[in-house]
C-alpha positions as CSV (number, residue, x, y, z in Angstrom):
1,M,151.7,140.9,30.7
2,P,153.6,144.1,29.6
3,T,152.3,145.6,26.3
4,L,154.3,147.8,24.0
5,I,152.0,150.2,22.0
6,L,153.5,151.7,18.9
7,D,150.2,153.1,17.5
8,A,150.4,156.8,18.4
9,E,146.6,157.3,18.0
10,L,145.8,154.3,20.2
11,E,148.3,155.5,22.8
12,L,146.6,158.9,23.0
13,S,143.2,157.3,23.1
14,L,144.2,155.1,26.0
15,R,145.8,157.9,28.0
16,A,142.7,160.1,27.4
17,E,140.4,157.4,28.7
18,R,142.6,156.8,31.8
19,S,142.7,160.6,32.4
20,A,138.9,160.9,32.1
21,S,138.2,158.0,34.5
22,G,140.9,158.9,37.0
23,A,142.8,155.7,36.4
24,D,146.0,157.6,35.6
25,Q,146.5,159.0,39.1
26,R,149.4,156.6,39.8
27,D,150.8,156.4,36.2
28,E,154.5,157.4,35.9
29,V,157.0,158.3,33.2
30,W,160.3,156.5,33.2
31,E,162.9,158.3,31.0
32,G,160.2,159.4,28.5
33,V,158.3,156.0,28.6
34,Y,154.7,156.3,29.9
35,V,154.1,153.6,32.5
36,M,150.5,152.6,33.2
37,V,150.2,151.4,36.8
38,P,147.5,149.0,37.9
39,L,144.8,150.5,40.1
40,A,145.6,149.9,43.8
41,D,143.6,147.2,45.5
42,D,141.7,147.9,48.7
43,E,144.4,146.4,50.9
44,R,147.1,148.5,49.4
45,Q,144.9,151.6,49.8
46,E,144.3,150.8,53.4
47,L,148.1,150.4,54.1
48,V,148.9,153.7,52.3
49,T,146.1,155.5,54.2
50,R,147.3,154.3,57.6
51,F,150.9,155.0,57.0
52,T,150.0,158.5,55.9
53,A,147.7,159.2,58.8
54,I,150.3,158.0,61.3
55,F,153.1,160.1,59.9
56,Q,150.8,163.1,59.5
57,E,149.7,162.9,63.2
58,A,153.2,162.3,64.6
59,L,155.2,164.6,62.2
60,G,153.0,166.6,59.9
61,W,150.7,168.3,62.3
62,P,153.5,169.3,64.7
63,G,155.4,170.8,61.7
64,L,158.3,168.4,61.9
65,A,157.8,167.1,58.3
66,Q,155.7,167.3,55.2
67,V,153.8,164.1,54.5
68,R,152.2,163.1,51.2
69,A,150.2,160.1,50.1
70,G,151.5,159.8,46.5
71,V,153.4,162.7,45.0
72,N,155.3,163.3,41.8
73,V,159.0,163.0,42.4
74,S,161.4,164.0,39.5
75,D,165.2,164.4,39.0
76,R,164.7,167.4,36.8
77,S,164.1,171.1,37.2
78,D,162.7,171.5,33.7
79,D,160.5,169.1,31.7
80,W,159.9,167.1,34.8
81,Q,157.0,165.2,33.2
82,Q,159.5,163.2,31.1
83,N,160.8,161.4,34.2
84,Y,159.1,161.0,37.5
85,R,157.9,158.3,40.0
86,I,155.2,158.3,42.6
87,P,156.0,156.7,45.9
88,D,153.0,155.5,47.9
89,V,153.9,157.6,50.9
90,A,156.6,160.3,51.1
91,V,157.9,162.2,54.1
92,F,160.0,165.3,53.5
93,L,162.0,166.7,56.4
94,P,162.9,170.4,56.8
95,S,166.6,169.5,56.6
96,G,166.1,167.6,53.3
97,A,167.4,168.8,49.9
98,A,164.2,168.2,47.9
99,V,162.5,171.3,46.6
100,N,158.7,171.6,46.3
101,R,158.0,172.8,42.7
102,G,154.2,172.8,43.1
103,S,153.3,170.1,40.6
104,Y,156.2,167.9,41.7
105,W,159.1,167.6,44.1
106,Q,162.6,167.9,42.6
107,G,164.6,165.5,44.6
108,G,163.5,162.5,46.7
109,P,161.8,162.4,50.1
110,D,163.8,161.7,53.2
111,F,161.6,158.6,53.8
112,A,159.3,156.8,51.4
113,V,157.0,153.8,51.5
114,E,156.3,151.5,48.6
115,I,153.6,148.7,48.9
116,V,154.4,145.9,46.5
117,S,151.6,144.7,44.3
118,S,151.4,142.1,41.6
119,Q,152.7,143.3,38.2
120,D,154.2,146.5,39.6
121,R,157.8,147.4,39.4
122,T,158.6,148.6,42.8
123,R,162.2,147.3,42.9
124,D,162.9,148.6,39.5
125,K,162.5,152.1,41.0
126,L,165.5,151.7,43.3
127,E,168.0,153.2,40.8
128,F,165.9,156.2,40.3
129,Y,165.3,156.6,44.0
130,S,169.1,156.5,44.6
131,R,169.6,159.2,42.0
132,V,167.1,161.6,43.6
133,R,168.6,160.7,47.0
134,V,165.7,159.2,48.8
135,G,167.1,158.8,52.4
136,E,165.3,155.5,53.2
137,L,162.7,153.3,51.5
138,L,160.4,151.0,53.4
139,V,159.2,148.2,51.1
140,V,156.1,146.3,52.2
141,D,155.9,143.0,50.4
142,R,152.7,141.0,50.7
143,Q,153.6,137.7,49.1
144,P,154.9,136.7,51.6
145,W,154.5,139.4,54.2
146,R,157.9,141.1,54.7
147,L,159.3,144.5,55.4
148,E,162.6,145.7,53.9
149,L,164.3,148.9,54.9
150,C,166.6,150.2,52.2
151,R,169.0,152.9,53.0
152,L,171.1,155.2,50.9
153,E,174.8,154.6,51.9
154,S,177.5,156.5,50.0
155,G,175.2,157.0,47.1
156,R,174.2,153.3,46.8
157,W,171.2,151.4,48.1
158,Q,171.7,148.9,50.8
159,L,169.2,146.5,52.4
160,A,169.7,147.8,55.9
161,E,167.2,145.7,57.8
162,S,164.3,143.3,57.1
163,S,161.5,141.7,59.0
164,A,159.4,138.7,58.0
165,L,156.1,137.7,59.5
166,G,156.8,135.5,62.6
167,D,160.5,136.3,63.1
168,G,159.8,138.9,65.8
169,Q,162.3,141.3,64.2
170,S,161.8,145.1,64.6
171,I,163.4,147.5,62.2
172,A,164.2,151.1,63.0
173,S,164.5,154.1,60.7
174,R,167.4,156.5,60.9
175,Q,165.4,159.3,59.1
176,L,162.2,159.1,61.2
177,P,161.8,158.4,64.9
178,F,159.9,155.2,64.2
179,S,160.4,151.5,64.3
180,F,158.3,148.8,62.6
181,C,157.5,145.2,63.3
182,W,154.9,142.6,62.4
183,E,152.1,141.4,64.6
184,P,150.0,138.4,63.6
185,T,146.2,138.5,64.0
186,A,143.7,135.8,64.6
187,A,141.8,136.6,61.5
188,G,142.6,138.6,58.4
189,R,145.9,140.1,57.4
190,P,148.7,140.7,59.8
191,V,149.4,144.2,61.0
192,I,152.5,146.3,61.1
193,V,153.1,147.9,64.4
194,A,154.6,151.4,64.0
195,T,156.2,152.7,67.2
196,H,156.9,156.4,67.7
197,L,160.2,156.0,69.6
198,P,160.3,159.3,71.6
199,S,156.8,158.8,73.0
200,G,156.4,155.0,72.9
201,R,153.1,155.5,71.2
202,Q,152.0,152.7,68.8
203,W,149.7,152.4,65.9
204,Q,148.6,149.4,63.8
205,V,149.0,149.7,60.1
């Protein structure tokens, strides 16, 4: 359950412990409020790694985009550590407005991926993502398995397309030359088939 800590010494102690152990790598700050994010489970790490590898191979290595597996994104040019989020995967296009400030990007990626986990607040980030003008957000829900493609239209988030396991629906990005659909497997979790539209090449996520 959420916990509000008003003891300043305890807060500093907890943050120091998380920093020393590396558990703070995904922690965020929401309008000055420090948000401790649960450690990613193995399945989430696998999904993030595969999405990142696919986008890097198809877009990053050819120089068509900059691809990041987790990156600080802020709406500020100064004092950025008072307000930032960390999408699981971020793709920045050369035509995008975001600026790489070294420690963080000012402005949102053109395409981002968020993997939903229990107790996280993925959908609570949508207002922030609209403010920093993330072009598209692919939300991967795992309970039940579902893909949602949110798109920024006239400054507001719209659920553009969705695909649930078993419906055979493919969803296509407008920002990246990719489409995504579910494919069931005989054993284990289902896979997301990512198709690079210009080449027809496919990967399983």
